[in-house]
C-alpha positions as CSV (number, residue, x, y, z in Angstrom):
1,M,59.1,-6.4,6.4
2,M,60.5,-7.1,9.8
3,Y,60.3,-10.0,11.8
4,Y,60.0,-8.7,15.3
5,T,59.2,-10.9,18.4
6,S,58.2,-9.2,21.9
7,A,58.6,-10.8,25.2
8,M,56.0,-9.9,27.5
9,D,57.4,-7.2,29.9
10,T,54.2,-5.7,31.9
11,P,52.3,-7.8,33.2
12,R,47.8,-7.3,32.0
13,P,45.0,-8.4,33.0
14,G,44.0,-12.0,31.0
15,K,46.2,-14.4,29.7
16,T,48.8,-13.7,27.9
17,R,51.0,-15.9,25.0
18,V,54.3,-14.6,23.1
19,T,54.0,-14.4,19.9
20,S,55.7,-13.1,16.7
21,V,54.6,-11.0,13.9
22,S,55.6,-9.1,10.9
23,L,55.8,-5.4,10.1
24,Q,57.1,-3.7,7.8
25,A,59.8,-1.8,9.0
26,E,58.7,2.0,9.0
27,T,55.0,0.4,10.8
28,L,57.1,-0.8,13.8
29,E,58.9,2.4,13.7
30,A,55.9,4.3,14.4
31,I,54.7,1.9,16.3
32,R,57.6,2.4,18.8
33,T,57.3,6.1,18.5
34,R,53.6,6.4,19.3
35,A,53.6,3.2,22.4
36,G,55.3,4.6,24.2
37,K,55.6,4.0,28.1
38,Q,53.1,1.1,27.1
39,G,55.3,-0.7,24.8
40,V,54.8,-2.1,22.1
41,S,52.6,-5.3,23.2
42,A,50.0,-3.4,24.9
43,Y,49.6,-0.8,21.9
44,I,49.3,-3.6,19.3
45,E,46.4,-5.3,21.8
46,E,44.6,-2.4,21.8
47,A,44.7,-2.0,18.4
48,V,43.5,-5.5,17.7
49,Q,41.0,-5.4,20.3
50,R,39.5,-1.9,18.5
51,Q,39.8,-3.7,15.5
52,L,37.7,-7.2,16.7
53,Q,35.0,-4.3,18.3
54,R,35.0,-2.7,15.0
55,E,34.5,-6.4,13.3
56,A,32.1,-7.3,15.8
57,I,29.9,-4.2,15.2
58,D,29.5,-4.3,11.0
59,E,28.8,-8.0,11.8
60,Y,25.8,-6.7,13.9
61,I,24.5,-4.5,11.6
62,A,24.5,-6.3,8.7
63,G,22.7,-9.4,10.8
64,A,19.8,-6.2,12.0
65,E,20.0,-5.3,8.4
66,A,19.4,-8.6,7.1
67,E,16.7,-8.7,9.4
68,H,14.8,-5.9,9.1
69,G,16.1,-3.7,5.8
70,P,19.1,-1.4,5.5
71,V,19.4,1.6,7.4
72,D,17.3,4.6,6.1
73,Q,20.1,7.1,5.5
74,A,18.1,10.4,5.9
75,E,16.8,8.8,9.1
76,V,20.5,8.5,10.2
77,A,21.4,11.7,8.9
78,A,18.1,13.3,11.2
79,R,19.5,11.2,14.4
80,V,23.3,12.8,13.9
81,E,21.7,16.5,13.7
82,R,19.7,16.2,16.5
83,I,22.5,15.1,19.0
84,R,25.0,17.4,17.6
85,A,22.2,19.9,18.3
86,H,22.2,18.9,22.1
87,H,25.4,18.9,22.6
88,S,26.1,22.3,21.1
89,A,23.2,23.6,23.5
90,H,24.5,22.0,26.8
91,R,28.1,23.1,25.3
92,S,26.6,26.3,24.9
93,D,24.8,26.2,28.4
94,A,28.7,25.5,29.7
95,T,30.7,28.4,28.3
96,G,27.9,30.9,28.9
97,A,28.1,29.4,33.1
98,D,32.0,29.4,32.7
99,T,32.0,33.4,32.1
100,A,29.4,34.4,34.7
């Protein structure tokens, strides 16, 4: 594992604090490659925020299922199909309008 400490080069909204994390060398290189101009700190901040959002959603779903019972997967599949059909129809309308 590689020890990495990053200085905050770019000011971002909200209060920030400098910290250090240990990452595998390959992980850090992949982050640096993908981060580009936004920088490693901003890239990691965004990734952690997405993970926190996922965990909050999982907690919300677990609470809702505890209160109301598990989600009916057949109902979810039916709604997904309705949404896909809706989007597909609107994409077809937009494509047709573009070619007219």
